[in-house]
C-alpha positions, 0 to 999 in steps of 0.5 A: 135177239142179239147173239151173246158173245164172250171174248177170252183174250189176255191183252186188254187193248186187243179184247177191247178193240174186238169188243167195239168191232163186234158191237158195231156188227150187231152183237152183244159182248157179254164180258171179257175173260183173261184166263180160263178160270175167269171164262169159266165163271162168266160162261156160267153166269152170262150163258154166251151163245159163242166164244172167241178164244185166244190160245195164250191166256194168263194162268197155267191153262191155255185156250186149247184146254178151254176149247175141250171143255167147250166141246163137252158143253156143246158151246161153239167157239172160234179161235183168235190168235197170233200164234201160227206154230205148226204144232199149235195149229195141229192142236187147234184143229184137233179141237174142231173149232168153227173158225180161226183167224190170225191177229191182226185182222180187219173188222170185215174179216171178223164179220165174215168169219163169224157168218161162216162159223154160224153156218157150219155150227147150224149145219152141224146141228142138222147133221146131228138131227139127220143121223138121229133119224137115219143113223145108217151111213151108206157107202160111197163108190170108190171110198172104202172102209169102215173106220169111225174116221172114214164114216165121219168123212163119208157122212159129211160128203153126203150132207154137203153134196146136194148144196151149192156150197164150196167145199175145201177138202183137206188131207195128205197126199194120197188119202183120196181127196180127188175121189171125194171131189168126185163123190160130191159131184156125183151126189149133186144136182150137177151130176149130169154136167162135167166135173173139170179137175185142175191140178194147180201145182202143175199149171205153168205160172205164165199160163194160169189165167189162160188155163182157167179163164181161157183167152181170145185168138191173138190175145198174146204171142202163140194165141193162134185160136180161141181157147175156152178155159176150165171154168167155162168147160165146167159151166153148170157143173163142178170145178175141182181145184186140187193143190189150191195152196200152190196157186200164186197170190195174183191168181188167187185174187182172180179166183176170189172174183169168180167166187164173188161175182160168178163171172169170168173174162177171157184173157184178151177179151172185154166181155164178161161171161156169166158162169154157174160153177160149184167149186171144190178145192183140196190141199195138203197144206195148213192154209191157216199157216199159209195165211199167216205167212202171206202166201194165201189170201185170207178172203179167199181162205174164208170163201173156200172154207165154208165146209171143210172135209178132212180125209183121214190118213191111212195110218189113222184108220189102220182098221181099213187096210185089210178091207182096202187090200182085198178091194185092190186085190180083186180089182187088179186081179180081174182087170189083168186077168190073173188068178190071185185070190188071196193075201197071206196072214203074214203079208197082211200083218206086214201091211198093218205094221207099215206106216203109209207115208203115201196113204191109200194111193201107195197101198193101191199101187203096192197091191197092183204091183204084186198082183202082177208079180205073184206066182201063185194064187196068194200074195205071200209077202210084200217088199215094202219100201226101205225108206220110212217116214221121218220119225216125228220125235227125235230120240233123246230130245223133246223136240218134235219135227214139223210137218215141213221138216218131215216132208223135206227129209222124206223127199231127200231120202227118196231122191237118195234112193233114186240117185237124184232122179226125179221123174220117169221110170225109177225116179223119186216121184214114181217112188213117192206116188207123186206127179213129177210137177208136184214133186218139183213144186214141193222141192222148190218150196222146201229148198231141195236142189234138183241135182241132190244125191 
C-alpha cells in the first residue's frame, strides 16, 4: 500500500512540482494545504502517514507551530523550506523533525531524504518499544550524569551502536562528542578492531587525500615511502571524522564515494582497495545552513545524517555539574596522588552559576587545575575565567545574536585577554580549551586576524 503524504506549502507551483515528484516516486499525495488551518482539516479527513512541511505559510501560524501539534499526534513530518536563518533553524531543530531539505531540491534528493526519514521514524518506534520492556538505561563509561537530556543521548548511543549505520554526532565544542564516538565503537561488533580518530580541521588541505586514503611511493614530491591512510588503518573498525564541517568540498566528494562504494584508491595508485569501515562523524556546525550556503554537499549530509545524536551542552544540564565535579575530583586526586577529597558548598554554587562556554571539557580542566593547586583537602573556591559568553540578547533591543556572532565575540575576548597570542602556554587556544589548529580554522572562517589585540 502506498504511503499517504500531505504537502503543506503556500506556493502552488512549488507544491504542484513536489506532488509530481512524489507521485513519480510511488507515494500517494492526499492533498495540498497552504495554511495550518487547511492542514488540520486535511489531516483529520485524509489521515496522511507523513507531512511535508514548509515554514512560512498563509495566516498567522507557521509550519513550526504545526510541527509541535504533529509531535503531539505522533505524526511524522519533514521540513521543505528556503529559510536558513540561524534562529529559524534552531527553532526547527527543537521540533525534532525526521528530515529537512532546502528548496530548490532535486527529485533524487527528495527520495533519499524520505527514505532516511522513514528509517529514523521506524527506529524511533523500535526504541520506544525497547524502553517499555526495559526502561533502565545503563551508564556508559566516561559519559557522566543523570539529567533527562543526557539519558536520552545515552539511550540513542546504545541503540545505534550494534548497527552498522553511519552516525552524526552534533553539539558544541567540549560536550563529549569524541567520547560518544568511542562509546559507539566499544558497544559495537567492531570493538576488537581499531577506532581511528581524524580531526578534519587539523588536516592541511594539500595533504587531506594522502592522510585519509594513503599514497604510493613516488606519487608526489616528498612521497618517499608507501603511506597507509586513515581509512585503511580503520579497516573492519571505526573511523571518527571529527569537525566534518571543516572538510573542503573536493574532499567531501571523495568521502561520499567511499561511503557509497566502500572502497578507496591510494594517491598515485591505480588499484581500488575494498574496505569495511563504520563512519562516525561529528560537528559543532549547523550543517543544514552549511548546505544552504554551498559549503557542504547535500548528498553527503544525507549519507551522514541517517542517525543524528545531539550532545547536550553543560548549561542545558546543570543538574549534572555536581556529579561531574566530584567525578573529576576523584579522577585527578587519584592520578596526581593529592589528598583532595571534597568541594565546598560555596565552590559548588560557583560552578552551578557559571555558563560553561567550554562545556564539560572546561569543567574537567578547571577541576584538574584546582586539585593541583589545593592547599587543603577541600577546594574552597574556584577562580572562574573573567570572560563570559557573549549575551545572546542585546540589552534594550530585540536583536538576538547569531551563534556565529557570539562565537566571534567570545574568541575576540579570549584573544584580548591573551594579548593576541593564539597557541602555546597562556594562549587563547589553551584558555578556550581548543586545539590551536581548530582555533586558527575558526578565526579564518570568522574573519578574525591573527594579530588581533
